[in-house]
C-alpha positions in Angstrom: -7.9 -20.5 -82.7 -6.5 -17.2 -81.6 -6.6 -16.7 -77.8 -7.9 -13.2 -77.1 -8.7 -11.7 -73.8 -12.4 -11.7 -74.4 -12.3 -15.3 -75.8 -10.3 -16.3 -72.7 -12.8 -14.9 -70.3 -15.6 -16.6 -72.3 -13.9 -20.0 -72.2 -13.2 -19.6 -68.5 -16.9 -19.2 -67.9 -17.7 -22.2 -70.2 -15.1 -24.8 -69.1 -14.7 -24.1 -65.4 -13.4 -27.2 -63.6 -14.4 -28.0 -60.0 -11.6 -30.4 -59.3 -8.8 -27.8 -58.8 -5.8 -28.8 -56.6 -3.9 -25.6 -57.0 -2.6 -24.0 -53.8 -1.5 -20.4 -53.3 0.9 -19.5 -50.5 2.1 -15.9 -49.7 5.9 -15.5 -49.3 6.7 -14.1 -46.8 3.8 -15.8 -44.9 3.1 -12.7 -42.7 4.1 -9.6 -44.7 4.2 -6.1 -43.3 3.2 -3.1 -45.2 5.9 -2.1 -47.7 7.2 -5.7 -48.2 7.4 -7.3 -51.6 5.2 -10.4 -51.7 5.0 -13.3 -54.0 1.8 -15.4 -54.1 3.6 -18.7 -54.9 1.6 -21.3 -56.9 1.9 -25.1 -56.4 -0.1 -27.9 -58.1 -0.2 -26.7 -61.7 -0.5 -29.6 -64.1 -0.3 -30.0 -67.9 0.6 -27.6 -70.6 -1.0 -24.3 -69.8 -2.0 -21.5 -72.2 -2.9 -18.6 -69.9 -3.5 -17.4 -66.3 -6.0 -15.1 -64.8 -5.5 -13.5 -61.3 -8.4 -12.1 -59.3 -8.3 -10.1 -56.1 -11.7 -10.9 -54.7 -14.1 -13.6 -53.6 -15.5 -14.5 -57.0 -14.4 -14.8 -60.7 -15.8 -11.5 -61.6 -14.4 -9.0 -64.1 -14.5 -6.4 -61.4 -11.9 -8.3 -59.4 -9.6 -9.2 -62.3 -6.0 -8.1 -61.6 -4.2 -9.3 -64.6 -4.4 -11.8 -67.5 -1.2 -13.6 -68.7 -0.5 -15.5 -72.0 2.1 -18.1 -71.3 3.5 -18.4 -74.9 4.1 -14.7 -75.4 4.5 -13.5 -71.8 2.0 -10.7 -72.5 0.1 -9.3 -69.5 -3.2 -7.4 -69.7 -4.1 -5.4 -66.5 -7.6 -5.8 -65.2 -9.9 -3.4 -63.3 -8.3 -4.4 -59.9 -4.7 -3.9 -61.1 -3.0 -1.4 -58.7 0.2 -1.0 -60.8 2.2 -3.1 -58.4 1.3 -6.6 -59.7 3.2 -8.8 -62.2 2.8 -12.5 -63.2 5.7 -14.9 -63.4 5.9 -17.6 -66.1 5.2 -20.2 -63.4 1.9 -18.5 -62.6 3.0 -16.9 -59.3 2.0 -13.3 -58.7 4.4 -10.7 -57.5 3.1 -7.6 -55.6 5.6 -4.9 -54.8 5.4 -2.6 -51.7 2.2 -4.1 -50.4 -0.3 -2.0 -48.4 -3.1 -3.1 -46.0 -5.5 -2.7 -49.0 -3.9 -5.7 -50.7 -5.2 -8.0 -48.0 -8.0 -10.4 -49.0 -8.8 -13.5 -51.1 -6.8 -14.2 -54.3 -8.0 -16.6 -57.1 -5.8 -18.0 -59.8 -7.6 -19.4 -62.9 -5.6 -21.5 -65.4 -6.4 -22.5 -69.0 -4.8 -25.6 -70.7 -4.6 -26.7 -74.3 -7.7 -28.7 -74.0 -9.4 -25.5 -73.0 -10.1 -26.7 -69.5 -9.8 -24.4 -66.5 -8.8 -24.9 -63.0 -8.8 -22.5 -60.0 -6.9 -22.2 -56.8 -7.6 -20.0 -53.8 -5.2 -18.2 -51.4 -5.4 -15.5 -48.8 -3.1 -12.6 -48.2 -3.0 -10.6 -45.0 -0.8 -7.5 -45.0 -0.1 -6.3 -41.5 0.3 -2.6 -40.6 3.3 -1.1 -38.9 1.4 0.1 -35.9 1.5 3.6 -34.5 1.7 4.3 -30.8 -1.7 4.0 -29.1 -2.9 6.5 -26.5 -4.6 5.7 -23.2 -7.4 8.1 -22.4 -8.8 8.2 -18.8 -12.0 9.6 -17.4 -9.9 10.9 -14.5 -6.5 10.2 -13.1 -7.2 11.0 -9.4 -10.1 9.1 -7.8 -11.5 8.4 -4.4 -11.3 4.9 -3.1 -14.6 2.9 -3.1 -16.5 5.8 -4.5 -15.3 6.6 -8.0 -15.2 4.6 -11.2 -12.1 4.3 -13.4 -12.5 4.1 -17.2 -9.5 3.7 -19.4 -9.7 3.5 -23.2 -6.9 2.3 -25.5 -7.2 4.5 -28.7 -5.5 3.2 -31.9 -6.5 3.6 -35.5 -5.4 0.0 -36.3 -7.6 -3.1 -35.9 -4.9 -4.8 -33.9 -4.9 -7.0 -30.8 -4.8 -5.1 -27.4 -3.1 -6.0 -24.1 -2.8 -3.9 -21.0 0.1 -3.4 -18.5 0.1 -2.2 -14.9 3.3 -0.8 -13.5 5.2 -2.4 -16.4 3.7 -5.9 -15.9 0.8 -7.8 -17.5 -2.5 -6.6 -16.0 -3.5 -8.7 -12.9 -6.4 -11.1 -13.4 -8.6 -9.3 -11.0 -8.2 -6.0 -13.0 -8.4 -7.8 -16.3 -11.9 -8.9 -15.5 -13.0 -5.3 -16.1 -12.0 -5.4 -19.8 -14.5 -4.9 -22.6 -14.9 -7.8 -25.1 -12.5 -6.2 -27.6 -10.0 -5.4 -24.8 -9.9 -1.7 -25.5 -11.9 -0.4 -22.5 -10.9 -1.0 -18.9 -13.6 -0.3 -16.3 -13.2 -0.5 -12.5 -16.2 0.4 -10.3 -15.3 1.4 -6.7 -11.6 1.7 -7.4 -9.2 0.4 -4.7 -5.9 1.9 -3.5 -3.9 -1.2 -4.7 -5.0 -0.3 -8.2 -3.2 3.0 -8.2 -0.2 3.1 -10.5 0.9 3.4 -14.1 -1.3 2.0 -16.8 -0.3 1.3 -20.4 -2.0 -0.4 -23.4 -0.1 -2.2 -26.2 -1.4 -2.9 -29.7 0.2 -5.8 -31.7 0.1 -7.9 -34.7 2.5 -10.6 -36.1 4.9 -8.0 -37.5 4.6 -5.0 -35.2 4.0 -3.9 -31.6 3.6 -0.5 -30.0 3.0 0.5 -26.4 1.5 3.7 -25.1 2.9 6.2 -22.7 2.0 5.4 -19.1 -1.0 7.1 -17.5 -0.5 7.4 -13.7 -3.5 6.9 -11.5 -3.8 8.2 -8.0 -6.3 6.8 -5.6 -7.2 8.9 -2.5 -8.0 7.1 0.8 -8.0 7.6 4.5 -7.1 8.8 7.0 -7.0 5.4 8.7 -5.4 4.1 11.9 -4.7 7.6 13.3 -2.3 7.3 16.2 -0.1 9.5 18.3 3.6 8.5 18.5 6.2 9.7 20.9 9.4 11.0 19.2 8.1 10.0 15.7 8.8 6.3 16.0 7.7 5.0 19.5 4.1 4.0 19.6 2.4 5.2 22.8 -0.1 3.7 25.0 -3.1 5.6 26.4 -0.8 7.5 28.9 2.6 9.0 28.6 4.6 9.8 31.7 7.2 12.6 31.5 9.8 13.8 33.9 9.5 17.4 35.1 11.1 20.1 33.0 11.9 17.7 30.1 10.7 18.1 26.5 8.3 15.9 24.7 7.3 15.8 21.0 4.0 14.1 20.0 3.7 12.9 16.4 0.4 12.3 14.6 0.5 9.4 12.2 -2.1 7.9 9.9 -2.5 6.0 6.6 -3.8 8.5 4.1 -3.4 9.7 0.5 -2.8 12.6 0.2 -1.2 13.6 3.5 -4.0 14.8 5.8 -4.4 18.2 7.4 -3.7 18.2 11.1 -5.3 19.9 14.1 -4.3 19.5 17.8 -6.4 20.0 20.9 -5.5 20.1 24.6 -8.2 19.1 27.0 -10.8 19.8 24.3 -9.4 23.2 23.5 -8.0 23.8 20.0 -4.4 24.7 19.7 -2.8 26.9 17.1 -0.9 24.1 15.5 -1.4 22.7 12.0 1.6 20.4 11.9 1.9 16.7 12.2 3.8 17.1 15.5 3.3 19.0 18.7 6.2 20.1 20.9 6.1 20.5 24.7 9.3 22.2 25.5 9.3 22.1 29.3 7.0 19.7 31.0 5.2 21.1 34.1 1.9 20.3 35.8 0.2 22.9 33.6 0.9 20.6 30.6 -0.7 17.6 32.1 -3.9 16.5 30.3 -5.4 15.0 27.2 -3.8 15.7 23.8 -5.9 15.0 20.7 -4.8 14.9 17.1 -7.4 15.3 14.4 -6.4 14.3 10.8 -8.6 15.3 7.9 -8.2 14.3 4.2 -9.1 17.2 2.0 -9.8 14.8 -1.0 -11.9 12.1 0.7 -13.4 14.6 3.2 -12.9 11.9 5.8 -11.3 12.4 9.2 -10.0 10.5 12.2 -8.6 11.3 15.6 -6.4 9.9 18.4 -5.8 11.0 22.0 -3.2 10.4 24.6 -3.0 11.5 28.3 0.3 13.1 29.3 1.2 13.1 33.0 4.2 13.9 35.1 6.2 10.9 36.1 6.1 9.7 39.7 9.5 11.1 40.4 8.3 14.5 39.2 5.3 14.5 41.4 7.4 14.5 44.6 6.8 18.0 46.0 9.9 20.3 46.4 10.5 24.0 47.2 13.0 26.0 45.3 13.9 29.6 46.4 14.2 31.9 43.4 16.8 33.4 43.6 18.6 30.9 45.7 20.6 33.5 47.6 18.6 36.7 47.6 20.0 40.0 48.8 18.5 42.2 51.3 15.9 44.4 49.6 15.2 41.9 46.9 12.1 39.8 46.3 12.2 36.0 46.6 9.7 33.3 45.5 9.6 30.0 47.3 8.6 28.1 44.2 6.7 24.8 44.7 7.3 22.1 42.2 5.1 19.0 42.0 2.3 20.4 44.1 -0.8 18.1 44.5 -3.2 18.4 41.5 -6.2 17.6 43.8 -5.3 20.3 46.2 -8.0 21.4 48.6 -6.2 24.0 50.9 -2.6 25.0 51.8 -1.0 27.2 54.4 2.5 28.7 54.8 4.2 29.2 58.2 7.3 31.1 59.3 9.1 28.4 61.3 7.3 25.1 62.2 3.7 24.5 61.3 1.8 26.1 64.2 -1.1 28.6 64.3 0.9 31.5 65.7 3.4 31.2 62.9 0.8 31.1 60.1 1.7 33.6 57.3 -1.3 33.0 55.0 -3.5 30.3 53.7 -5.8 29.6 50.7 -9.3 28.2 51.1 -11.1 26.0 48.5 -13.0 29.1 47.2 -9.7 30.7 46.4 -9.9 33.3 49.2 -6.7 34.3 50.8 -6.5 34.6 54.6 -3.6 36.4 56.3 -2.3 34.8 59.4 -0.7 36.2 62.6 2.8 36.1 61.1 1.8 38.0 57.9 3.8 41.3 57.5 1.9 42.6 54.4 4.9 41.7 52.1 3.9 38.1 51.5 1.6 36.8 48.7 0.5 33.3 47.6 -0.1 31.8 44.2 -2.5 29.0 43.1 0.4 26.6 42.7 1.3 27.0 46.4 4.3 29.2 45.8 5.0 32.1 48.2 6.4 35.5 47.3 8.2 37.6 49.9 8.9 41.1 48.8 11.7 43.5 49.9 13.5 41.1 52.0 15.3 42.0 55.2 17.6 39.9 57.3 14.8 39.0 59.7 13.0 37.1 56.9 15.8 34.5 56.8 15.1 31.2 58.4 12.8 28.2 58.1 9.5 28.3 56.1 6.9 25.4 56.2 4.3 24.5 53.6 1.3 22.3 54.6 -1.0 21.0 51.9 -4.3 19.1 52.2 -5.8 17.2 49.1 -9.4 16.5 48.3 -8.9 12.9 49.6 -7.7 14.3 53.0 -4.0 13.6 52.4 -1.8 16.0 54.3 1.8 16.8 53.4 4.3 19.1 55.1 7.5 20.4 53.5 10.2 22.8 54.9 12.7 25.1 53.2 15.5 27.2 54.7 15.7 30.8 53.3 19.0 32.6 53.2 19.2 36.4 53.0 22.5 38.1 52.2 23.1 41.5 53.9 24.7 44.3 51.9 27.1 46.8 53.5 29.8 49.2 52.3 33.3 47.8 52.5 36.7 49.5 51.9 36.8 51.6 48.7 33.0 51.8 48.6 32.6 48.2 47.4 29.3 46.5 48.5 29.9 43.2 50.2 27.4 40.6 51.3 27.1 38.0 54.0 24.5 35.3 54.4 22.2 35.0 57.4 20.6 31.6 58.1 22.1 28.1 57.6 21.0 26.6 54.2 19.6 23.1 53.9 20.2 23.1 50.1 21.5 25.3 47.4 20.4 26.3 43.9 21.8 28.6 41.2 20.7 32.2 41.2 17.4 32.6 39.2 14.8 35.2 38.5 11.0 34.7 39.0 8.5 35.0 36.2 4.7 35.0 36.8 2.1 33.8 34.3 -1.6 33.3 34.9 -1.1 33.8 38.7 1.7 31.2 38.9 5.3 31.8 39.9 8.0 29.9 38.0 11.8 30.0 38.0 13.1 31.4 34.7 14.9 28.1 34.0 11.5 26.4 34.3 9.3 28.0 31.7 5.6 28.3 32.5 3.2 26.1 30.5 2.4 27.4 27.0 -0.5 26.7 24.7 
């Protein structure tokens, strides 16, 4: 009986055996696209006449790849033949340059000389060489505890997906936000510790590809706003500073991004938008409460801290400094008072010891000035207790006494010796000077500057905003 293709198909339908022990194994077991694959056959028995290979779930003509006659080696392609398949004499099927479309179920049908058929089943999975996936984010800058993060791993291949955070496997807490297929990561109320670089990776047994990182920023704060002294030293509620020394206050906080800063002194805003505030020369005018306000432009939250700055105890001790220290006849001199009481009620100046006939002038609680018996019309007082004497003459030299009374009734008396140098013409027209009065102390020559009704030596700048 001649074995024709149509007769072979008819016989296969008529004499199908159910007791097949044929096994089919792909070689290599996990081929990548482009590989040459052999579907190796084991368990063939008896003298065989022909083979039929099907690429599909059933023995249907639609899925027939090729028919092979063992005695002649003739092959007849079927409807499912792709041009890459060939049958070996031992029944194995070679497929060259496989593509993902070759994946699926394969069936081998054999015919022996008794016109009995057997079938064997095998499965071929062709794995793609994966292209690089892309992570898409709903936003890369979010506000802590307010916004939701949604990352999607986009890849055209049906591969497995895994995520990485800052180069490491995604933490379990974050991994709980993955969708069932692992391709979407969702985090409600994002936290600051979840800021960083996110990547997704697609993989199969023959290929792996990781995306470029997507960097996530999480805005938060400001928190724990504090004022530091000299950028590192944490302050208490009060800072004590020596007179005429400098001080820098730094405002620190935990915030992302860096907050905007504002400073206030005793409740009054200062023109300073930096994270630090300089006090170049500490005087009583700089005593008070300093407040730093930090505002985050992204979270719209703000915080503040305050500190009280005071002169140290050593600076509070009241002293009188003549400015200039050795004035000439005809010059003005200011008896500058340093460390005067802050709770001052009244004060009075005297020429000589503190006695009523020697009173020069005094200031009342209302701020009114009262001239005393010793007033010559050339003397003027200032709110900080300093005394200005204009157009000196040699008779102005001598002892001056300041008496202060505080709101608590504390009285303090302080003396200073004023020297006045007389000018006269010497030989050759050169002007020479001589001092009148015995000094109790000395100081370098200085000039007086006046601001807001206060007198200060030029070496001791007046308080600034």
